[in-house]
N, C-alpha and C positions, 0 to 999 in steps of 0.2 A: 504493499499500498503505500502510495506517496501524495503529496499534498504540492499546492502551486508554489510554496513557501520554501520548499526544499529546495538540494542541487542539482536532482535527478532531473536531466534533462529529457523531455519526449518530443519526438518530432510531430508535426502537423496533427497540432490538436484543433479542435473546433474554436473559432473566433468567437472571443468575447467571454471564454471560460478562465476564471480569476482561482475560486475556491475550488478544488476537486482531489476524490481519489482516484487510484486507479487501481486493476484487480486482473488478475491473470483468471480466468473463467475456470483453470483446472484444480485452483486454490478454491474456489467455490462450491466447485462440484463435491457433493454427498457431506457438505456443512449444515449442521444442525439447523432446524428451523422450529424455533419456539415461539410461542403465543404470548407476547407480552414478559415472561420471566423463564428462566434459564430453566426451570425445572418442569416447565409446559412444553415441553417436546410435542412438537406434531410430526417429524421427521425429518429425512435429509431431503437436501437439495439434488435432484433427480436431472433436472435442464432449465434454464432459462429461457425464455419466450419473447421475442423482438416482433416488433411490426418495423416491415422494408420501408423507414422513412428515407427522404432525401434530405441531408446527404449521407447520414448516419442512422441506421435502425437504432428504436428506442425500446426500451425494455419495457413490457407491459405486464408480466407474469412471473410467477415461479411455477415452475411443473414438480410436484411430488410424486413419486411412487411407490406404492407400499408391497408390490409384490405379493405370491400366495392368492391370486384371483381377487385380492381386495382393491375396492375402486379409486383411482387416480385421485389428486385434488390440485386444483387451480386457484393459487392466492394471486389477486389483482396487485400490481406495482404498488398502486396509492396504498396499499395494506403493508408496506413493507416501512418498520420504524427505523433501522439502522442496522449496520451490518459490522460485527465486531469480530476479531479474530478466531473465536471459540465458536460465535454463532449468528445467526440471523433473524433479528425480531421482528414479529410480524404483531398485527393487531389481531386478536382472536376473530372468529367466525363472528358474522353478527349474529347470526342465530342462535349463536351458543354452543353449535355441534361441530359440525364440520365443513370446508371449503368444498364446494360443487367441483364436478369431473372434469377434469379437461375435456373441450372440445375446441378442435382446429378450427382455424378461420382461412379463408384465403386471404394470401399477403403477409401470412406469420411465417417467421423461422425460428426453430430449436436450436442453439448453439449445438449442445453436445449431438443431437442426430443429425443436423444437417451440415455442422460447418467441422467439428472436430475430426480429423482424420481424412477430410476430404481432398480430394485433387487439386490443385490451382495451378495455373501457369504462369510462371514467374515471368515477367517482362524482360526484366533486366538481364537474368540467367538464359532467357530462352530454353527453358526445359522444366519437366513436371517436378513440381514439388508437391507437400503434405502439410494442411495447417497441423501443427502441432498445439495450437495452443490460438486464445482467441484474446484479445486485451480491451479490457473495459474501463469506461469512465464514467465516476459517480458524480456527480455536481447537483446540488440544490434539489435531490429527491429525483432526479433522472437518470438512467444508465443507460450510457449509449456503448455500440459497438465500436471501434476508433481504427484497432490495427487487426492482422493476424500474424502472428509469428510461426516461421516457417523453420526455426533454426533448432538443431540439438537440445538447446536447452528447453524449449516448448515440451522436446520429447521426455526429457528428463522429470520436468513438472507431473505432464501426465502420470509416470509412474510414482508418485509422490519423493520425486529427490530433487526438488525446487533449488534446494541449496548448493549442489554441486553446479554452479555454474561455469561451463568448458570454455564456451567463446561467446563473442557479442551477441544478444539477442537478434535479428533477423525480420524486422516488422514491413509488414505492405498495408500502406495506407487503405482503410476501406474505400474511399475514393477510387483506388483502381480495381476494386474486386468488387466485381458486380455479377447478378445473377445474370445468366445466360442469355433469358430474354425479358428485360424490362416487361414486357406485355403480358408474357406468361406468370411471371411471378406472384400475380394478385389474382392468379387461378389456381394454382397449387403451391404445396406444402413441400414439393421435392427440389429443395433448392443446392445445387453443385456450383460450384465456382469457378471463374476465367477472368482472364484480362479482358476491357473492355475489346470491342470487335474491331477497330483498327489497329490495334496490336497483335489480337490473332492472326491478321493476315502474315505479320512478318514472322513468324514462327516456324521453325521446321517441320515438315509435312509430316515426318516420322512421327514428332512430339505429338500432332495434332491427331495423328493417327491413334495414338495411345489413349488421347483426350476423351475422342469419341464413343471408344470401345467401353470407357467407363459410364457412358451416359445412356438415356434411352427415352422413347417416346418426342416429347415436344421439346426437352433440352437437347435431344440430338440433332433435330433436324433445324434448331434456332442456333445452333454451333455452327453446322453445315451450310446454312443459307448465310452464315457473315462474311463467306469464303468465296473470291472470285472463282472465275471457271477454272483458271489455270491451276489456284492452290487447291480447288477442291477435286480436279481429277488427280493432282500429287497424292491429295491424303485418300482420296478414295482407293488409288492402289495399294495403297498399304494397309488399310484395315482389315482386318480378318473377315471370311466370308459372312458369318451372322448380320455382323455391322453392314456390309457391302450390301445385302440384301433389304436390310431397314430403309437406307438409305434410298437407294434406286426405287424402291418401292413409294416413296413420298413425294416424285420429284417431279415438275411440273415439266411437260414435254418439251418447252424449248430451253429451258435451264440443264434438261437430261442433254438436249444436243449441242449445247455449248459446251458441257463438261466433256461430253465423249468427245469432241473434235478434238480435245487436247490430250486424248491419249493414243499409244498407239497400239497398230493391230495385235502384237501378241499381248497387252496389258488389256485389252478389251477383251479377247479371246479367255484369260485368266479370269476377268471379271464376268463374263457372259456365262461361264461354265459352270458359277454357283447359285445362279440366279433361278428361280421357277420357270419353266418350260414359256408360259403365259408374259412373262416380264421381258424373258430373252427376246421373243419375238415382238414384242412393241417395242424394246429396244434397237434390234436390228433395222426396223422400218425407219429411224433417226439417221442411219448413215448412208454414205452412198454407197450405190449397188455393189462397185468392185470390192469395197472395203469388207461389206457384210457376207460376201461370198469366201474370201481370204479367211474370215474368221470361223464360218461354218465349216471350211476347210479344215483349219486346226484342230475344233472343237470335235468334229465328227472323225478326223483321222489321230490316231492318239500317237503314230507315227509319222507327224507332222515333220518337214525337212525345213533347213537353213532356206531353203528357195521360199516358200511361204514367210516364213518367219523373220527374215532381214529384213533391213530397214535401207532406204536410200540417202540418206542423211548424213555423208562424209565426203570428205575433201581429199583431191589427190594433187599432186605435182609432181612436175619433172625432177629430174638427179640435180639441173641447173638453177631451180628457182633459188632466189637468196632467203634467207630467213627476214628480213623487211619487208619482202616480196609477200611470203606468206601471211605473215602477220598483218599485213593490210587487207589480204585476202578473208582473214578470217573476221576481221572484223567489217567487213562489208558482207558478209554471207549470212547475218543474221539466223543462225542455227545454234539451237539448243545448248547449252554448256557439256551436257552428258554426249554432244555428237561430234566435239571436238576434243575428244581427250589425247587423238591419235593424228598425225597426219600421213597419209600413205604416198609412197615414191614409187609411181610407175613409168612404166618403159615403151616409147612408141604409141601409136593411134588405138591399139587395142587393150590399151590400161592393163597391162603384165604386171604382178606386181611384184616390185624390185624391194621394198623396206620399209620400213614403219620409224616416225619420230613421234617421241612422247612430247606433248604440248610443254611441259616445264622444261625440257632440253630446249626447247626454240625460245622461250623466254629468257633464256639466261647466255644464250648464244648472242655473237654481236651481228648487227642487222646486215653485215656485206655475206657472211659466212653462208657457202653453198648447203641446200638442203640434205645434198648426198654424201656430205662430210658427216653429216649428225645422225644418217638413216641406221639402224639395225637390219642385218639380214642374215640368214632367212628370216621370216615372218611364219607365226604360229596361225595357221590359217584354218578354217572350216571348209568343207567343200558343201557345193549347195544341194545335194543330195543327203547328208548326215541328219539323221534325227535329231530330236529333241535330247533325248538321253546322251548322245555323242556330244551334243553341243555343252550339256553340263558338265560332264567329265572334264572337258575342256578347262570350262570357267573354273572348276575347284582346282584342276590343276595347277594353272598358269595364274589365277586372278586377275587377268585384264580387265578393263572396263569394259573393252571392245574388242571382238576378233572378226576379221573380214571375212567374205567367203568369196572363195573362189571357184570357177568351173574348172573342166580338166586339164586346162591350158594355161591356168595362172591366172588369166585373168580375173579381177575385181569386179564381182557383182554387187557388193553389198556390205553390209555391217551386221555383226547381231549384237546388242547392248545387253551388259550382264541383267540389268533391272528387268529387259524384257525378258529371259530365260530365267532366272533364278527367284526374283521376286515373289511368283506364286507358290514355289519349293518352300521358300521362307517360310511365307504364310501360315501353309498348312501344316509346318513343322511346328508351330504356335497353337496350334487345335488341342 
């Protein structure tokens, strides 16, 4: 507990607050609740109930559970007299018996039920974190949620080890912690946490996929709707099949068309292969006919070949091209970053593959250097009739980000990208 007059500095407190106390929810949890006197124990605090006010949620009551099938009790916050280290003192029930059972209402959240241990996306570290504790401010009879703590200290407090402060508390202001959909927050008590929609767009798709898998229903849809088409496509390719089915089932046609247009054929084939038949047919109708036929071929033929799976997004150069020329061509190509991991060196008008150069080697070389001086030869390749299992073995063995596909005369015909072949394997391994 702290007051405004001591030396304890607290970040981002509500404006105008001068005299206050601060509490950790973990330290209030299971604290005795007494009706007027310490001997008149009602029970132990099971949870605190807050209303989602702007900018900070405000406490509206104490929730008590008695176990063994006994009714719950809800103590309105205006009945709280004071909070002491050993007990919370409240006014006795007005009818002299017990407080009424708890009845949930739209727009209410419960700290222990809905916040503690829930996932939050840390917009500074851009990674998944967990709410280990909730920071509360008490002033002039009002109790507000002002921060969540994602530090290890919060974890220790949850286990009754609050004195063992190992590191600095890591607090995130409630101003940056919002329900996934403010519109839905007043209609459901199922509140998970996330950064604001603007910040969500900046997070890695792998982290977003992990977060989506922890959500369900309206929360999941609200989260996914915050992503633009490109980010939504990346994220959709990383989530596990159950979440893929849920997300696809709730997409409007135009939104689905935009997302699918950002995905490669192998990614689409992996996605469609886990959808119910009717959903798959509906999604196929949103694609160009030639693309849909390729996807059908992959799905129907378990032995799909590199010829079907390969992409045409790659760059080739002659031996004589300079590093400066190559870098200029890369900048003007408008290809995705995962399509320019390697530059391929070819000979003659038939594009016979002669060598490969890693993009990192190019960046470190002088502009006047000939690309032929940097290339590695011979090149690990796939043949255009290699089946998917063969391609998987190549990626597992060599750990390349892309592998070129050649015909029987070593002419480059396309590239196979790691994520297009291995992503589905990784997702299913998680199931």
